N, C-alpha and C positions, 0 to 999 in steps of 0.2 A: 277476188270479188267478181261476180258474174257481170256480163255486159249490160244487163238490165236489172240492177240491184234494187231499184226504188219502185215499189208497187203502190198503187192507191190504197190497197187493202192493208198494208203494214207500215206505211211511212207517214210521218207528220213533219210539216215545216214549222219550226219554232221561230216566230218573229219577235225578237227581244227589244223592248223599250223603244218602239218607233214614235217617239214623242217630238213635238215641235222644239222643245228645249234642246234636244240632241241634233235634229236634222234640218232645222229651218234657220235661215238668216234671221238674226235677232233673238234666237234661242239663247238661254243662259249658258249652255254648254257648247254651243256652236263654235265660238272663238277658239277654245283649246282643241277641238276635234277637227276643225275645218281643214287644216293642212293635210292631215292623214286622210280624211274623207275624200277630198278632191284628188289626192294622189292615187287613191284606191278606186276612183270612179264609183264611189259608194252608192249614191242614190240610184243611178241607172242600173247598177248591178243588182241592188236589192229589188228594184221594180221588175227586172227581168226574171229573177228567181221566183218571186211571188207569182208573176204571170204564168211562168212555165209550170209551177206546182199546181196552180188552179187548172190549167189546161190538161194536166195529167191526172186530174181527179184527186190530187193529194190535199188533204185538209190542212188549213192554216190555223195554227194555234198562237194566239197572242200571249206573250209572257211579259206582263207589264210591271214596272217598278212601282212601289208605293208612291202615290201622289201626296206631296208634302202638305201638311197643315200646320199652322202656328201651334207651338207647344207640344209637337209630336214626341220629342225626346225628353220632356220634363220628367225628372225622377228616374230616368234610365240609369242603371248601374254601370253598363259597359258599352255605351255608345262609342264607336271608334272615331278618331279624328276625321276620317272620310265621311262618316255619317253626320257628324257635327257640322262639317263644312257644308254639306248638301242641305241640312236643315236650316242653316243660317241663310243660305241663298234661296231657300224655298224652291228647290229644283223640282220640276214637274208639279208645280203647285196645283192643288185641286181647284177646279172651277176657274182655271186660268188658261190663256192661250198656250202657254208653254207646256201645260199638262194635257193638252189635247193631242190626238193622233195627227201625225203629219198627213197632209191632204192626199198624198199618194198611197197611204197605208191605212185607210179607213176600213174597218171590218166590213165584210160582205156576208150575205146570208150563207149559213153553213159554217162560217168560221167559229172557232171556240176561243173564248177569252178566259184565261185562268185568273185566279185571285192574285192580287198584287203582292209582290215579294218585297220584304223590308230591306234586305241586304243585297248580296250578289247572286244567290241561287234562286232560280225560278221554281225550284222544287221545295225548298225549305219553308215549312209553315204555309204551304199553299195546297191547292187541289190539282196541280198539274199532272202528277203521276196517275191519279185515278182517272182523270179525264182522258189521258193518252191511252191507258189500258182499256177503258170502256169503249174507245173507238178502234181498238185493235192494233194500235201502233207498237211496233217493235224497233223501228228505226226512226231517228230524228235528225233533221238537217237544221242547223242553226245559222241565222243571220241577224244582224242588228248590232247593238252596241252594249258595252264596250268590249273589244276583243279580249282584253286581259282581266276583266272583272266579271260582268254578268254573263257574257258568252262563255268564258272559260269555266266559271264556277258551275253554271247550269249544265254545261256539257260534261264536266267531271262527275257531277251528281247523277246525270243520266247514265253514264257508263257504270257507275257503282250500282245502279238499280237494274242493270242488265240490258240497257238499250244499245243498239248499234248507233254510233255517233258519227255524223259528218259535219265538218267545219267547212265553210266557204271562205277562202282566204281573202278575197277581194270584195266580199259583201259584208264587211265589218270594218271598224277603224278603232283608233286609240288616241290617247293624248300625246303620244310620242312614237317615233320610229322604233325606239328600243322596246317599248311595251308591245308594239305590234309584232316585232320580231320574236320576242320571248313567247308570246301567245301561240304563234304558229310553228316556229322552228325549234323551240326548246321544250315548251310544255305540251303543245298539241299532240306530238307523236306519242306521248306517254299514256294517252287515254282515248284519242280519236281513232276510229276504225278507218276513216278516210279524211284527207284534207285536200279539197279540190278548188280549182278556180271556178269562177262563174261559168265560163265557157265550157269547161269540162262537165260541170253539173248539168248544164242545159242539154248537152249531148246525151248524158245518162238518162235524163228525164224524157227524151223524145221517144 
């Protein structure tokens, strides 16, 4: 990898699921993610990456999970237990505080918001790929939640589509240490072109 691999002309930052329910005290999923998030210094690291990307002229793409509504999964043939649990809790419920962007990650002019994904991949059944290609992106940097679900699946899909994938190991979190370890140390090296710390990425973006 070159010393300056991330150019504004070919790189996109994917900000995955930055909702209050994940990132804010009182969010429905904050209790199970809190220990990991605090150990990772998640919020400050995410903020630093977003700020550095904007300063470097790298476009920010929001990759949002479906905002739950009552009856979403009625008559579904193959809803997973994970999806059923999220539907029951009404995670990221539409028109609710939990389904709003965390106040540190409100979209800015020039940002791109992809269609909401129903499961773990930000690409499956959305317009993310065409939006990235129309903006000239060949490299994607992923931050947000969760490391072993939406981050991992979106990143794997990106690699399959031909993108250069960078994971930021301390700008994500999971519900357990084991899940975080698997995402970065077992699965990540099989598809990511780079796995960097926040500090290493900030250096690369300068």
